[in-house]
Each structure stands twice: as C-alpha cells, then as structure tokens.
C-alpha beads as a LAMMPS data file, in Angstrom:
LAMMPS data file: protein, C-alpha beads

92 atoms
91 bonds

1 atom types
1 bond types

-500.0 500.0 xlo xhi
-500.0 500.0 ylo yhi
-500.0 500.0 zlo zhi

Masses

1 110.0

Atoms # bond

1 1 1 395.310 -153.659 319.313
2 1 1 399.087 -153.753 319.569
3 1 1 401.431 -156.374 321.044
4 1 1 404.991 -156.599 322.275
5 1 1 406.955 -159.835 322.663
6 1 1 410.068 -159.888 324.835
7 1 1 412.332 -162.934 324.403
8 1 1 414.879 -163.734 327.110
9 1 1 417.464 -166.273 325.921
10 1 1 419.846 -167.828 328.414
11 1 1 417.738 -166.581 331.311
12 1 1 416.397 -169.749 332.943
13 1 1 417.365 -168.404 336.359
14 1 1 415.427 -165.225 335.673
15 1 1 412.253 -167.178 335.010
16 1 1 412.793 -169.233 338.164
17 1 1 412.888 -165.932 340.093
18 1 1 409.910 -164.455 338.242
19 1 1 407.868 -167.531 339.106
20 1 1 408.525 -167.055 342.820
21 1 1 407.434 -163.392 342.509
22 1 1 404.542 -163.801 340.093
23 1 1 402.084 -161.909 342.306
24 1 1 404.351 -158.835 342.124
25 1 1 404.766 -159.183 338.365
26 1 1 400.985 -159.517 337.995
27 1 1 400.368 -156.369 340.043
28 1 1 402.941 -154.366 338.086
29 1 1 401.581 -155.378 334.686
30 1 1 397.954 -154.737 335.684
31 1 1 398.930 -151.075 336.089
32 1 1 399.552 -150.783 332.322
33 1 1 396.906 -148.585 330.674
34 1 1 394.804 -150.392 328.073
35 1 1 396.151 -153.836 329.010
36 1 1 394.253 -156.630 327.248
37 1 1 396.443 -159.583 328.251
38 1 1 399.859 -160.464 329.629
39 1 1 401.492 -163.886 329.395
40 1 1 404.831 -164.992 330.818
41 1 1 406.019 -168.392 329.607
42 1 1 409.095 -170.546 329.855
43 1 1 411.081 -171.658 326.837
44 1 1 414.053 -173.993 326.581
45 1 1 416.717 -171.751 328.122
46 1 1 414.729 -168.729 329.244
47 1 1 411.297 -167.435 328.450
48 1 1 409.015 -165.050 326.664
49 1 1 406.560 -162.386 327.720
50 1 1 403.660 -161.356 325.484
51 1 1 401.740 -158.170 326.212
52 1 1 398.653 -157.131 324.267
53 1 1 397.216 -153.649 324.772
54 1 1 394.564 -151.504 323.155
55 1 1 397.254 -149.411 321.437
56 1 1 400.992 -148.828 321.061
57 1 1 401.029 -146.369 323.966
58 1 1 399.974 -149.247 326.220
59 1 1 402.723 -151.567 325.004
60 1 1 405.260 -148.748 325.330
61 1 1 404.070 -148.323 328.930
62 1 1 404.371 -152.081 329.502
63 1 1 408.006 -152.021 328.374
64 1 1 408.687 -149.186 330.822
65 1 1 406.819 -150.887 333.698
66 1 1 408.718 -154.136 333.116
67 1 1 412.063 -152.328 332.879
68 1 1 411.420 -150.395 336.112
69 1 1 410.261 -153.506 337.977
70 1 1 413.399 -155.381 336.945
71 1 1 415.650 -152.438 337.872
72 1 1 414.035 -152.230 341.313
73 1 1 413.871 -155.965 342.013
74 1 1 416.382 -157.851 339.883
75 1 1 418.898 -155.257 338.687
76 1 1 421.802 -157.548 339.532
77 1 1 420.622 -160.171 337.038
78 1 1 421.764 -158.226 333.956
79 1 1 420.168 -159.292 330.700
80 1 1 418.569 -157.599 327.717
81 1 1 415.577 -159.130 325.985
82 1 1 414.974 -159.166 322.267
83 1 1 411.885 -156.964 321.805
84 1 1 409.514 -157.326 318.873
85 1 1 406.246 -155.464 318.502
86 1 1 403.451 -154.889 316.038
87 1 1 399.789 -154.573 315.276
88 1 1 397.613 -157.515 316.314
89 1 1 395.939 -159.238 313.392
90 1 1 393.913 -161.865 315.299
91 1 1 393.232 -162.019 319.035
92 1 1 390.871 -164.695 320.331

Bonds

1 1 1 2
2 1 2 3
3 1 3 4
4 1 4 5
5 1 5 6
6 1 6 7
7 1 7 8
8 1 8 9
9 1 9 10
10 1 10 11
11 1 11 12
12 1 12 13
13 1 13 14
14 1 14 15
15 1 15 16
16 1 16 17
17 1 17 18
18 1 18 19
19 1 19 20
20 1 20 21
21 1 21 22
22 1 22 23
23 1 23 24
24 1 24 25
25 1 25 26
26 1 26 27
27 1 27 28
28 1 28 29
29 1 29 30
30 1 30 31
31 1 31 32
32 1 32 33
33 1 33 34
34 1 34 35
35 1 35 36
36 1 36 37
37 1 37 38
38 1 38 39
39 1 39 40
40 1 40 41
41 1 41 42
42 1 42 43
43 1 43 44
44 1 44 45
45 1 45 46
46 1 46 47
47 1 47 48
48 1 48 49
49 1 49 50
50 1 50 51
51 1 51 52
52 1 52 53
53 1 53 54
54 1 54 55
55 1 55 56
56 1 56 57
57 1 57 58
58 1 58 59
59 1 59 60
60 1 60 61
61 1 61 62
62 1 62 63
63 1 63 64
64 1 64 65
65 1 65 66
66 1 66 67
67 1 67 68
68 1 68 69
69 1 69 70
70 1 70 71
71 1 71 72
72 1 72 73
73 1 73 74
74 1 74 75
75 1 75 76
76 1 76 77
77 1 77 78
78 1 78 79
79 1 79 80
80 1 80 81
81 1 81 82
82 1 82 83
83 1 83 84
84 1 84 85
85 1 85 86
86 1 86 87
87 1 87 88
88 1 88 89
89 1 89 90
90 1 90 91
91 1 91 92
C-alpha cells in the first residue's frame, strides 16, 4: 500500500468549507482507483488529509481528483498544501 498526506497550514476557513461539503468530498474521493481509506481532519490552523491506496498510482490519482475538485469548487480560496507520500509500513 501507498499513502499521501496533504497538510494545509493557515487554512481554517478551507476546512470549515470542506465540512459543509463533506458529501461531495466523499463522493469525489471514492472515485479513486484502489482507495483503501481517506481521512480529512482538522489541526490547529488548518487540517490534514490522509489517503491510503493499494499502490502509488492510486495516490497519484487521489492528488489529481482533489486538485480538480478544489479547482472546480473552491478555486478562489488559493492555497497549496505540503504533500508527503510513501509506502505504508503498518495499516490497521
């Protein structure tokens, strides 16, 4: 398995908006091939998304799906997440 973590600092307003549209976010992320899990969580001044897929192609697709959804729905917000990715060692 492979995972990607997207960290959004200084984006509290973004996570407020994502929460009101969580059904749309859920539907978009469920379209990712090989999706194992997707978690969207708040942090102090923004939030984090964690996507786990069967392979790197799935996480690459998740980055594209997320980018397209934001461009179509929240393009005016204007932020860039810190993206980290790697092979999953333990997944319970």
